[in-house]
N, C-alpha and C positions, 0 to 999 in steps of 0.2 A: 560094752557098746562101742561105737566107732572111735570116739575120742579116747576111750580107755586104752586102746591098743598102743597109744603113745608110751604106756607104762610097762607093759609086759606082754609077751606072747609065749607062754610056757609050753613046754613039750611034755608029752607023756601023761597028760591028764585026760582021763576018760570022760566023755560027755554023758550026762545023765538027764537029758531034757524030758519033758512030759510026753513028747512024741517024736518019731523019727522024721528026718527032713523030708522024706518022700511021702509021708502019711497025708491022706486027705484032711486029717484033723489039723495038720500043721500048715499045709499050703492049700488054701481054699481055691485058688486058681493059679494056673501056671503061665497065664498070659499077662502081658502088660499092655493095657488098652491105649496108652498114650506114650508119645515120645517126649513129652515135656518133662525134662529132668529137673524138677524143682521140688523142694521138700521143706517142711517145717516140723519142729519137734515141740510138742506141747509139754509143759512142765509135768513131771511125774509126781503124782500125789503120794503122800505118806499114808499107807493103810495099816501101819503098825498099831498094835493095841494101845500102846502108850502115847501115840501121836507125838513122838519126840525126835523124829528123823527127817523133818522137812528140809533142814539145811543140807543134809546128806543127799536127799532127792534133788534139790535145786542144783547142787554141785554136779551131780550126775548128769542132769539135763544140759547144763552149760558145757560140760566136757564133750558130750555128743555133738553139740552144735559146733564147737571149735574144730573138731576133726572133719566134720562134713564140709565145712567151708574150704577145706584144703583139697577137696576132690575136683579135679579138672572137669569142667562141663556141667557141674551140678550147682544149681542156684539154690541158696539156702536163706530162708527168712532169718532176720537178725534175732539176737537174744532178746533185745528190748521188745520187739514185736511179739515174739513167742511167749514171753513171760507176762504179757498183758492178759493172757488167757488163764493165768494161774488162779485156781480156786473158782473159776466161773463155769457154769453149765452152758455148753454151746454144742451145736452139731458139728461134726467134722467138716461137712460141706460148707457151713457158714465160716468156720475158721479158715478153711482153705481159700475161700473167696476173699476174705478180709486180708489174708496174708499173701494172696496172689501166687499160690503154689498148687501143684497138681497132687502132691502126696503129703500125708500126715503120718508122723510116727508118734504114737502115744504109748503109755505104759503106766505101771504102778510099782511100788516097792513096799514090801513088808520086811521089817528087820526086827529080830528079837535076839539079843545077845550077838552071837556070831553066826546066826542062821539068817539067810536071805531068801526071799521069794520075789523074783522079778518077773513080771508079766509084760509083754510088749507086742505090738502089732503095727504093721505098715499097711496103710490104706490108700487106695487110689480114690480121691475124694469125689470126683464127678460121678463115678459109677458105684460108689460105696462098696468097692471090691477090696477085700483083704488080699494083699499080695503075699503076706507072710505073717505068722503069729507063733508065739511060743511062750512057755512058762518054765522058769528055772527055779528049782529048789536046791539050794547048795549052801555050803559054808562060806563065810566071808573070805576065807583064804583062797576060795575058788573063783573069786570075782573076776579075775583076769581071764580065766577060761571061758566064763560066761560072755564076757565082753568080746573076746576074739570071735566066738561063734556068732554073736549078733552082728558083728561087723561083716563077717563073711555073708551072712544071710541077706543083709540089706543091700550090700554091693551086688549080690547075685540077682535079687529081686528087681533092682533098678537098672541092672545091666550096665553098671559103671565100674571102672577100675581106676586105681591110682596110676599116676604117671609112670612109676617104675614097677618092678616086680614085687617089692616089699611094701608092707604097711609101715607107717611112721615109726621111728625108733622109740625104744622104751627108755624110761628114765628111773623106774623103780621096780623092784620085785617084792616089795613088802606091802602086803594087803592092809596092815594096820596103818602104816604111814599114808597109804592112799586114802583110807577112810578119813583120817584127819584132814588130808588135803581137800577132799570133796566137801566136807563140812565147812572148812574154811572158805572155800569158794562160795558156798551158799550164803555165809555171813557177809563176805566182802561185797557181794553185789547189792546189798542193802545200802551201803555207802553212808551210814551214819557214824558218828563218833563211837558209839557203843559197839556197833557191829564191826567196825574196823579193828577195834581192840580185841574183840572175840576172834576175828579172823587171824590177827597177829598171833594170838595164843595157840590156835590150832595149827597154823603153818609152822610155828616153832616146834610143836610136838611132832609134826611130820618129819622135819629135818633132824630132830633128835633121834627119832626111830630109824631113819635112813639118811645119814649125812650126805649121801651121794644123790639124793632126789632133786635133780636140777629144777624141775618145774615148781617144786615147793619153794626153792630158794628164790626163783624169779617172782613168785606170788608174794613172798615175804617182803621182797624189795618194793614191789608196787604198793602193797597195802600200807607200809610204813612211810613211803613217800607221800601217799595221799594224806596220811595223818599229819605229817610235817607241813605239807603245803596248804592244806585246806581246813584242818580242825585244830590247829595249835598243838600238835603232838610234841613239840619241843625237841631238845637235843637228843633224847633217847630214841625218838622215832627217826631222826636224821641219821644217827649212827647205825641203827638197825637196818635202814634202807641201804646205806653205804656198804655195810658188811655183807649183806645178802647179795647185793649186786656184784661185789668183788668175788664172792664164792661162786656165783652162777657162771661168770666168765672163766674162772679157774677150772671148773668142772666140765664146761662145754663151750670152748672158744669158737666152735663152728656154728653155733645156733644164734639166730637173729634175736630171739627173746632173751638170751643171756646179755647181749649188749643193750637191749632195751632196759633190762633190770639194772645194769650198771649205770645207764643214763639216768634212771630214776634216782639212784643213790647220789649221783653228782648234783642233780637238780635240787634234791632235798637239802643237800649240803651247801647250796648256793655257789657251786663251782660251775658256772654256766658254760664256759668254753669247753670244759671237759665233758659236760653233759651233751653238748652239741656234737662233739667228736664221737661219742658212743652211739647216739641216735643215728648218725650218718653211717656208722658201721652196720647197725641193724638194718638200715634201708639198703645198704649194698648187698646184704645177704638176701633180704626179702623186700623188693621195691614196692610191695603193696601193703606194707605193714602200717595201717592207718594211725595207730597210736604213736608210732615213732614220729610221723610228720606233725601230729598235733603237739606233742611235747617238744619237738624241735622248734616249733613256732614259739612256744613259751620260753624256751632257752634263748631264742633270738631277741624276744621282747625285753627280757631281763638285761640284755646287753645293749638295748637301744637300737637294734638293727631292724628298723621298721619294714624295709623292703623285703628282707628275708622272712620276717614274721608273716607278712601278707602272702608271700609265695607258699609257705609251708601250710598255713591254715587253708589256703585255697586248694592245695593238693589233697589234704585230708578231706575236705568237703567233696571233692570230685570222687574220691575212692569209696566213700561210705555214704550212700544215699539217705541214711537216717541220722547222720551226724549233724545236729543242730548247734552244737557248742562252737565248732570251728568257724562257721560263717558269722555267728554272733560276735565272737571275739575278734574277728577280722575287721569289723565295721569301722571302729574308731581308728584303726591303723590305715585303712583306705583313706579316711578323711584326713589323717595327718599328712599323707602324701599328696593331698589335693585331688585324689581320685574319687570324686563324688558319685560318679556313675557306678564305680566298683563297689562303693559302700551301699548304694541302693540295691544293686544286684545281689550282694551278700545278704542284705536285709530281707529281700523278697524270698530268697531260697530258705533262709533260716526261719522266718516266721511261718512259712508254709509247713516246714518240717515240725516246728514246735506245736502248731495247732493240731497237726496229725497226732503228735505224741501225747498231747493233753487229752485227746479223745480216750486214750487208754489209761493215762496216768494223770488224772485231773488234780491230784494233790502234790505234784512235784514242784516245790518252790523254786528250784534252780531253773526250770523251764520258764517260769514266769519272770524271774529277775534278769536272766540273760536275754530274754526277748525284749526287754525294755529298749535296748539300743536300736533294735530293728524297727520297733514301732515309732520311735522318735524320728528316725531317718525318713520313714515313710509318711510322717506327718499325722500319725494316729495318736494324738496327744491324750485324748480322753481315755482311750483303751489302755495306753501306757500307764496312766495313773491308776486305773482299775487293777492292772496286773501288779503294780507296785504294792498296792494295798493288800492284794491277795497273797503275794509272796511274804509280806511281813506277818500276815495272819497265820500262814502255815509254818513259818520258822523265823526265829530271830537270832540265828547263829552268825558266826563271823562272815561266811561267804555271802549270806543274804544282805547283811548290813553293808558290806563293801560294795556290792553291785548296786544297791540302792543309792549309795553315795555317788557312784558314777552317774546314775540316772539324774539325781537331783542337781548335781553340778551342771549337767547339760541343760537343765531346765532353768538355771539361774538361781536356784534355791540354795545359796551358798552355805548358810548356817545349818540348814537341814542336812545338806551333804556332809558337812564337817561333823555333825552329831553322829551320823551313820558311820563315818570313816574311823572315828576314834575307837580303839580296841577291836577293830574288825580284821586286821591282817598284820602279819609280822614281816613281810618281805619289803624292805626299803627299795630295792632296785625295781620291783614290779610297780610300786606306787609312783616312783620317780619317772618311769617310762611309759606309764599308761596314759594314752592321749585323752581318755575320758575325764581325767582329773586336771586338765590344763587350766580350767577356770579357777582352780583353787590355789595355784602356785604362789601367788603374792600375798595370800592371807596370813596374818600372824599365827592363827591357830594351826594352819597347815604346816608352816615352818617349824612350829614347836613340836608337832606330831612327828615330822620327819627327823627332827633332831633327837627324838626319844628312841628311835629305832637303831639297831646295830647296823654297821656298814655291811 
């Protein structure tokens, strides 16, 4: 599939699809009734007999989305929006209306040992017209040949081309390494402590299988940085993130995601100036790399550079219309600068996005607890208390407790805030520079807590 072409475009492999490209069985119609170049990719279900390949399928879907987003002129529904349809029965027309796209790509995967059966179709939703469809019965080692063919077919059906003559560069030629990578991506998107550990294991297998697999190194850096920053992964996670980021830059010093990975390593290792430098390099290569701006803002906050923090969170908010974390995290920093209107503006944007997100993901505790800052600024106190209770009901992990501490501090519930803050986070510089905790600074319990954390 499209994103897979990042990894290989082999030559000399004969295509063995179920039907020829010109066959009526394959191409239901040769016309494209609309000029709206927009598409969503619905998660590919696992139809394997053992039902043990869903993470492989999820990684596959995410890869396709990633590369589609790089095609000039093609509007692509976000991963978050597309995965809201995972496991749900819905008509393609309804999905297209909800996602505001003209085209839907859907498919399925059966995998047994090294044998793959991938079925896929591209549909123009409004007319329920199939623009292209095919089924591939191949070995796992042929996955790249399948992907290349699907890429060509989709581009042809939508009448879009990449900016240059070539498809994106490849970073592995090893099908087994790529399988580990896809499964790792599937686990990583779940973003829990257990799933991040499993993703780490699979990305390590990918780079052991192919030490030159750049994208696996970047994924390994990101997943371990997440472990170190958000779920108490400790020194082993920090070191793993640092090592992987260093390797990514060594292997591919011309790629934006290599410097993003390096930045993750520095951020996890609490080297914030170095992290800032790497994120800026990534942005220089790709000025629309949203995650680079988001984490650049985090690096700035750790250094107490509030104006830069606001600037970078704002840019991330502008670039990604579904990013609700950046505007929520910007609110307290706007307030710190005395920009109360900026805080309210960020709150309105963020709450609107969170409420839309919760329609699809009603059990996401992070959406509830990050939304508290916005509700407080907008004066919706009772709703904020309801969201705080819901967040705690769904999860009582470190991030939840920390963000509840921020909320209760703002409400003047100092002891409750300190109860939540204890054992909630390990980054001293973040706590010291987070404006949400200003009400706690003079309290003896707060001073004792800060004193217990490493510099």
